[in-house]
C-alpha positions in Angstrom: -19.8 -26.0 -24.7 -16.2 -25.3 -24.4 -14.6 -24.9 -20.7 -12.3 -22.2 -20.9 -11.9 -22.3 -16.9 -8.1 -21.7 -15.6 -7.3 -25.3 -14.2 -3.8 -25.5 -13.9 -1.1 -22.8 -13.0 2.2 -23.1 -12.6 4.2 -19.9 -10.2 7.7 -20.0 -11.6 10.0 -18.4 -8.1 9.6 -19.2 -4.6 10.6 -16.2 -2.3 8.2 -13.8 -0.5 6.6 -13.2 -3.8 6.3 -16.8 -5.0 4.7 -18.2 -2.6 2.6 -15.4 -1.1 1.1 -15.4 -4.8 0.8 -19.4 -3.9 -0.9 -18.9 -0.6 -3.5 -16.9 -1.6 -4.6 -18.4 -5.0 -4.7 -21.9 -3.3 -7.2 -20.4 -0.1 -9.0 -17.9 -3.1 -9.3 -20.8 -5.4 -9.3 -23.8 -4.0 -8.9 -27.3 -4.8 -10.8 -26.7 -8.1 -7.3 -25.8 -9.4 -3.8 -27.4 -9.7 -1.1 -24.8 -8.4 2.4 -25.7 -9.0 5.4 -23.9 -7.3 8.7 -24.2 -9.6 12.2 -23.2 -7.4 15.6 -23.9 -6.7 17.7 -23.9 -3.6 20.4 -23.6 -5.3 19.1 -20.1 -6.9 18.1 -18.8 -3.6 15.8 -15.0 -2.7 16.7 -11.6 -2.3 15.2 -12.5 1.3 15.7 -8.7 2.5 11.9 -7.5 2.3 11.6 -7.1 6.1 9.5 -4.4 6.8 6.0 -3.8 5.3 3.5 -1.9 5.8 -0.1 -2.0 7.6 -1.8 -3.5 4.0 -0.7 -6.7 5.3 -2.9 -7.5 7.9 -6.0 -7.6 5.2 -3.4 -9.9 3.4 -3.4 -12.1 6.3 -6.9 -11.6 7.0 -7.8 -13.1 3.8 -6.2 -16.0 4.4 -7.0 -16.8 8.3 -3.7 -16.3 9.9 -3.5 -16.3 12.9 -1.4 -12.9 14.0 0.1 -14.2 17.1 1.5 -17.5 15.4 2.2 -15.4 12.1 5.1 -12.9 14.1 6.3 -15.6 16.5 7.1 -18.0 13.5 8.5 -14.9 12.0 10.6 -13.7 15.0 8.3 -10.9 14.2 8.1 -7.4 15.8 5.6 -4.5 15.1 6.1 -1.4 13.7 4.1 2.1 13.6 5.8 4.0 10.8 9.7 5.1 9.2 12.2 7.0 10.8 13.6 9.9 9.1 17.1 10.6 9.4 19.0 13.5 7.6 17.0 14.3 4.9 16.2 17.4 4.4 19.4 18.3 6.6 22.0 16.9 8.3 20.1 16.8 11.8 16.9 16.5 11.0 14.9 13.8 12.0 11.1 12.8 11.4 8.3 9.9 12.0 6.7 9.1 9.5 4.1 7.3 11.1 0.9 4.9 9.4 -2.8 5.8 9.9 -4.1 9.4 11.0 -2.8 12.7 11.8 -5.6 14.6 13.8 -8.8 14.4 13.2 -10.4 16.2 10.3 -12.7 18.9 11.2 -15.7 20.1 9.3 -15.4 19.6 5.7 -11.0 20.6 5.8 -8.8 17.6 6.8 -6.5 18.1 10.3 -3.6 19.7 8.8 -5.1 22.7 7.1 -5.8 24.1 10.9 -2.7 22.7 12.0 -1.0 25.2 9.2 -2.4 28.2 10.5 -1.9 26.9 14.6 1.7 26.1 13.8 2.6 29.9 12.2 0.7 31.5 15.3 2.6 29.6 17.3 -0.2 27.8 19.0 0.4 23.9 17.9 3.4 21.9 18.2 5.5 19.8 15.5 2.2 17.6 13.3 4.1 14.7 14.4 2.1 15.7 18.0 -1.3 15.0 16.5 -0.5 11.5 15.4 -0.9 8.4 17.9 1.9 6.7 15.8 4.3 9.2 15.3 3.7 10.4 19.4 4.5 6.9 20.4 7.2 5.4 18.5 10.2 7.1 19.4 9.0 6.3 23.0 9.2 2.4 22.5 5.3 1.8 22.9 3.2 -0.2 21.8 -0.2 -1.6 21.1 -2.4 -3.9 18.5 -6.1 -1.8 18.7 -8.2 -1.4 22.2 -11.6 -3.3 21.5 -12.6 -1.7 24.9 -12.3 1.8 24.3 -14.8 4.0 22.7 -14.8 3.8 18.7 -13.4 7.1 18.3 -10.7 6.8 20.4 -6.9 6.8 18.5 -6.7 3.7 20.5 -9.6 2.0 19.0 -8.0 1.8 15.5 -4.1 1.6 15.5 -2.7 1.1 12.0 0.9 -0.8 12.1 2.7 -3.0 10.4 5.5 -5.7 10.9 9.1 -6.5 10.6 9.9 -9.8 10.2 12.3 -12.7 9.1 11.4 -12.4 5.0 13.3 -16.4 4.7 10.5 -17.4 7.7 7.9 -16.1 6.2 8.3 -17.3 2.8 8.6 -21.1 4.8 5.5 -20.0 6.5 3.7 -19.7 3.9 4.9 -22.6 2.0 3.6 -24.9 5.1 0.0 -22.9 4.5 0.2 -23.2 0.9 1.3 -27.1 1.0 -1.1 -28.0 3.6 -4.1 -26.4 0.9 -3.1 -28.6 -2.0 -0.2 -26.5 -3.7 2.9 -28.8 -5.3 6.6 -27.6 -4.7 9.2 -29.0 -8.1 12.4 -28.0 -6.9 14.8 -27.7 -10.1 15.8 -24.6 -12.7 13.9 -23.5 -15.5 16.0 -24.3 -18.5 13.8 -23.6 -20.9 10.7 -21.6 -22.1 8.2 -23.3 -24.8 6.1 -21.1 -26.5 3.2 -21.7 -28.8 4.0 -21.7 -32.4 -0.3 -20.2 -33.0 -0.3 -17.3 -30.8 3.4 -16.8 -28.9 1.9 -17.8 -25.4 3.6 -19.9 -22.7 2.7 -23.7 -23.5 5.4 -25.3 -21.0 8.3 -24.9 -18.9 11.4 -27.4 -19.0 13.3 -28.0 -16.1 17.4 -29.4 -16.0 15.5 -32.7 -15.2 14.0 -33.1 -18.2 10.6 -33.0 -16.6 8.3 -30.6 -19.0 5.5 -29.0 -17.1 2.7 -27.6 -19.1 0.1 -25.1 -17.8 -2.8 -22.3 -18.5 -2.0 -19.5 -16.3 1.9 -18.8 -15.6 2.7 -16.3 -12.9 6.7 -15.0 -13.2 7.9 -15.1 -9.5 11.8 -15.4 -10.7 13.0 -12.2 -9.4 15.2 -9.5 -11.2 16.1 -11.9 -13.7 12.6 -11.6 -15.3 12.7 -15.6 -17.0 9.3 -15.7 -18.4 8.0 -12.4 -18.6 11.4 -10.6 -19.6 13.5 -14.3 -21.1 11.0 -15.3 -22.9 8.7 -12.9 -23.8 11.1 -9.4 -23.7 8.3 -7.4 -22.3 10.5 -4.5 -21.9 11.4 -1.9 -18.6 10.9 1.5 -17.9 14.0 2.6 -16.2 13.8 4.9 -13.6 17.5 5.1 -12.5 17.7 9.0 -13.6 14.7 10.2 -10.8 16.3 6.9 -8.2 20.2 7.0 -8.9 20.6 4.5 -6.7 21.2 0.8 -8.0 22.9 -1.4 -5.2 22.3 -2.6 -1.8 24.8 -4.3 0.7 22.4 -6.6 3.3 23.9 -7.6 6.7 22.3 -8.7 10.1 24.0 -7.5 13.5 23.2 -8.5 16.9 20.6 -6.8 19.5 21.6 -4.1 21.3 18.6 -3.4 23.6 14.9 -3.7 22.9 13.5 -3.7 19.1 11.9 0.0 18.1 8.5 -0.2 17.1 9.5 1.5 14.1 12.1 1.1 10.5 15.0 3.9 10.6 15.9 5.4 7.3 19.5 7.6 7.7 20.5 9.3 4.6 24.0 8.6 4.0 26.7 10.2 1.7 25.5 8.1 -1.5 22.5 7.1 -0.1 20.7 5.7 2.8 21.0 3.6 5.3 17.8 0.8 6.8 17.6 0.0 10.4 15.1 -3.2 11.2 14.5 -5.0 14.1 13.5 -8.3 14.6 13.1 -10.5 17.9 16.7 -12.3 16.9 18.8 -9.5 15.2 18.2 -6.4 13.7 18.3 -5.8 9.9 20.6 -3.7 8.1 22.0 -2.0 4.8 23.0 0.7 2.7 20.8 1.5 -0.5 23.8 3.2 -2.6 24.6 4.6 -6.0 27.8 3.2 -7.9 27.8 5.9 -9.5 28.8 7.7 -6.0 30.7 5.1 -4.0 32.5 2.5 -4.4 30.9 -1.3 -3.2 33.9 -1.1 -0.6 33.2 2.0 0.5 29.9 1.3 0.8 30.3 -1.8 2.8 33.0 0.2 5.4 30.2 3.0 6.0 27.2 -0.1 7.0 29.6 -1.5 8.8 30.9 0.8 10.6 27.4 2.2 11.5 25.8 -1.2 12.9 23.9 -1.3 16.6 25.9 -4.3 17.6 28.5 -7.0 16.1 27.4 -8.4 12.5 26.3 -12.1 12.2 27.5 -12.7 8.6 29.3 -11.6 5.5 27.5 -8.4 3.9 25.9 -9.3 0.2 25.1 -7.0 -2.3 22.4 -6.7 -4.4 22.5 -4.9 -8.1 19.3 -3.5 -9.5 17.5 -1.1 -11.9 14.9 0.7 -10.4 11.4 0.8 -13.3 9.3 -1.7 -13.8 8.1 -3.9 -16.7 6.4 -1.8 -20.3 3.8 -4.8 -19.5 3.0 -6.7 -16.3 1.3 -9.4 -17.8 2.1 -10.6 -21.4 -0.1 -13.0 -22.9 -0.7 -16.1 -20.6 2.4 -14.9 -17.9 1.9 -12.4 -14.9 4.9 -10.6 -13.2 4.9 -10.2 -9.6 7.2 -8.9 -7.2 10.8 -8.5 -8.5 10.2 -9.8 -11.8 7.6 -6.9 -12.2 9.9 -4.6 -11.7 11.5 -2.7 -8.3 11.7 0.3 -5.9 14.0 0.3 -3.6 12.7 -0.2 -0.2 12.7 3.5 1.2 9.2 3.2 2.1 9.0 -0.5 2.6 6.7 -1.1 -0.3 7.7 -4.5 -1.9 6.0 -6.7 0.2 3.0 -4.2 -0.9 3.2 -4.3 -4.4 3.2 -8.0 -4.6 0.4 -8.6 -2.6 -1.1 -5.5 -4.7 0.0 -7.4 -7.8 -2.7 -10.6 -6.3 -5.3 -8.6 -5.2 -5.0 -7.5 -9.3 -4.8 -11.3 -10.3 -7.6 -12.4 -8.4 -9.8 -9.2 -9.8 -8.7 -9.7 -13.0 -9.0 -13.1 -13.5 -9.1 -15.0 -16.4 -10.6 -17.5 -17.6 -8.1 -19.0 -21.1 -9.3 -17.0 -23.6 -6.8 -14.3 -22.2 -9.0 -10.8 -23.3 -7.0 -8.3 -23.7 -9.0 -5.8 -22.2 -8.6 -7.8 -19.0 -4.7 -7.5 -20.0 -4.9 -3.9 -20.2 -6.6 -3.3 -17.5 -4.4 -4.8 -15.2 -1.2 -3.4 -17.0 -2.9 0.0 -16.6 -3.9 -0.3 -13.0 -0.1 -2.0 -12.2 1.7 1.1 -14.0 -0.2 3.8 -12.3 0.4 2.5 -9.2 4.2 2.1 -9.1 4.6 5.6 -11.3 2.6 7.3 -8.4 4.5 5.1 -5.8 8.0 6.4 -7.3 6.8 10.1 -7.0 6.2 9.4 -3.6 10.1 7.9 -3.1 11.1 10.7 -5.2 9.6 12.6 -3.2 12.4 11.9 -1.1 15.4 12.2 -2.3 14.3 15.8 -4.4 12.8 17.4 -1.4 16.7 18.1 -0.1 18.5 21.4 1.0 21.7 18.9 1.4 25.2 19.9 -0.8 27.4 18.0 1.1 28.2 15.4 -1.3 28.0 15.0 -5.1 24.7 12.2 -4.5 22.6 14.8 -3.1 23.9 17.7 -5.3 22.3 16.0 -8.0 19.8 14.4 -6.4 18.7 18.1 -5.4 19.2 19.8 -8.6 17.7 16.6 -11.5 14.3 17.3 -13.0 11.3 15.1 -11.8 8.0 13.4 -13.0 5.5 15.7 -13.8 2.7 15.0 -11.6 5.0 14.9 -9.0 6.5 18.8 -9.7 2.7 19.7 -9.4 1.7 17.8 -6.5 4.5 19.8 -4.7 3.6 23.1 -6.6 -0.3 22.3 -5.6 0.8 21.8 -1.7 3.4 24.4 -1.8 0.8 27.3 -2.7 -2.0 26.5 0.0 -1.0 22.5 1.5 -4.1 21.2 -0.5 -3.6 17.8 -2.3 -4.9 16.1 -5.3 -5.1 11.8 -4.5 -6.3 9.5 -7.3 -8.5 6.7 -5.1 -6.1 3.6 -6.6 -2.9 5.2 -5.4 -1.4 3.6 -2.8 -0.7 6.6 0.2 -2.6 8.4 1.8 -3.3 11.7 2.2 -1.4 12.1 5.6 1.6 10.4 4.6 2.8 13.0 2.1 1.6 15.5 4.1 4.1 13.9 6.5 6.7 13.7 4.3 6.2 17.0 2.7 7.0 18.7 5.6 9.6 16.2 6.9 11.4 17.3 4.5 10.9 21.3 5.0 8.3 21.8 2.3 6.6 24.2 3.6 3.1 25.7 2.3 3.0 29.3 2.2 -0.7 29.7 3.8 -3.9 27.5 4.5 -6.8 27.4 3.1 -9.1 30.5 3.2 -11.8 27.9 4.9 -10.0 27.6 8.4 -10.2 31.3 8.6 -13.6 30.8 9.4 -12.3 29.4 12.8 -11.5 31.5 15.7 -8.2 31.6 16.8 -9.5 30.1 20.4 -11.6 27.6 19.2 -8.4 26.5 16.5 -5.9 27.1 19.7 -8.8 24.6 21.6 -8.8 22.0 18.9 -4.7 21.9 18.6 -5.0 21.4 22.6 -7.8 19.0 23.0 -6.6 16.8 19.8 -2.3 16.7 21.7 -4.4 15.9 25.4 -6.2 13.1 23.5 -3.0 11.8 21.6 -0.3 12.3 25.3 -3.5 10.4 27.2 -3.3 7.5 25.0 0.2 7.2 24.9 1.0 7.3 28.2 -1.1 4.1 28.6 0.6 2.3 25.9 2.9 -0.5 27.3 6.2 -0.9 25.8 6.7 -2.2 22.8 9.1 -5.4 24.0 6.3 -5.5 26.9 3.9 -6.7 24.1 5.9 -8.8 22.8 7.1 -10.5 25.6 3.2 -10.8 26.9 1.5 -11.9 23.3 4.0 -13.0 20.7 7.5 -13.6 22.0 8.9 -16.2 19.5 10.9 -19.4 20.2 14.8 -18.8 21.0 
């Protein structure tokens, strides 16, 4: 019998994508499969994916990574959600908090009851009924508690991390190399394709070394060294819907304790991120070069830092979109090589994790069954398109008319699935979500309301609940949230007690 098992995996590119892939495959596949990672210190990495979503906790759990050690070694802090400033109108401010909002009542989600209660004046802003959204602006944080009833909001707190992306890659490199992954320093100068079927046979380094493999993983970043330059997979450009095409990043000194949330502030030609770490604060301005110059963008960013800059600003150029094929022949693109979505909702590292999980689920043998490859590509494309729609929602659902950039965003055509999602929401606050989508119902609810898209009415079944009971429901949920927030420690106190990084 022919042995068709994958025995040699070659990963081209390091950084977050390369070392996450190497670490996960080494843990899951074990020593039976040879994994080799090629990277060049000269090329460097993007290294600004410093904010995450709660899914990363599952990745760490699968790899059996100790959370305290991980946070210490990456200068990490904790994240309950994202604060959006000046997006709907200048002066607006809302938080997209992770986790639940209220609790479902009967067959309906909580927000349906809230819609009626808010319009009749017996409910506060939707954020008052979410533990994360209520705790974040007060600077409070704790991990899930084990000494409370399982129904308590404190029993299952949804949180993510902020961390130094360079330190995270180093942390995972140590993890992967301890499990047999071999790292090779060098630049890929040639990709050798097989004459028979166009599959990748080997890569050649600047040293002259030829490295063969069964499966190649392209983690080479925007260049797409294998998936695009060698295999010509093609690219779907989404600049029409997401017009920002550049980012300027710069770290600054911390001023005050770190907030347990990422902040996104809308500017005249894009938006600015703020990510607090233990040793510094990460900042960046994501903008459209059609509406502002690089120098003006840099000046805007530097004028809006919390503290003194710790380095010179660096500019990144990108084109939002995705590969037409994420997996082509015996090559899979993961990370920026597979496409790019601006970090408005901190999806970059999640998409690396999702690509790895999809690869594990659909792991091939050396026959590379087209049915497996097609399923991978279909799932990846669907997920990217739904994430795209969620990001576009932030831009198109605005009332800002103070700059040409916002005039464009407010009036541009939008993807048909997003238009239908907004239409359904506007009518009665209803929402349809496919199980394979990343963002959950409460995420859409918070952003829709935060961007001033308020449904005309609520689900008619809400009217079956008598008015006193509706008011009691709102009062009860808020009382529980308030009590839980009151019992939570300050974010800095939590870090100091459990996971303070060395100086």
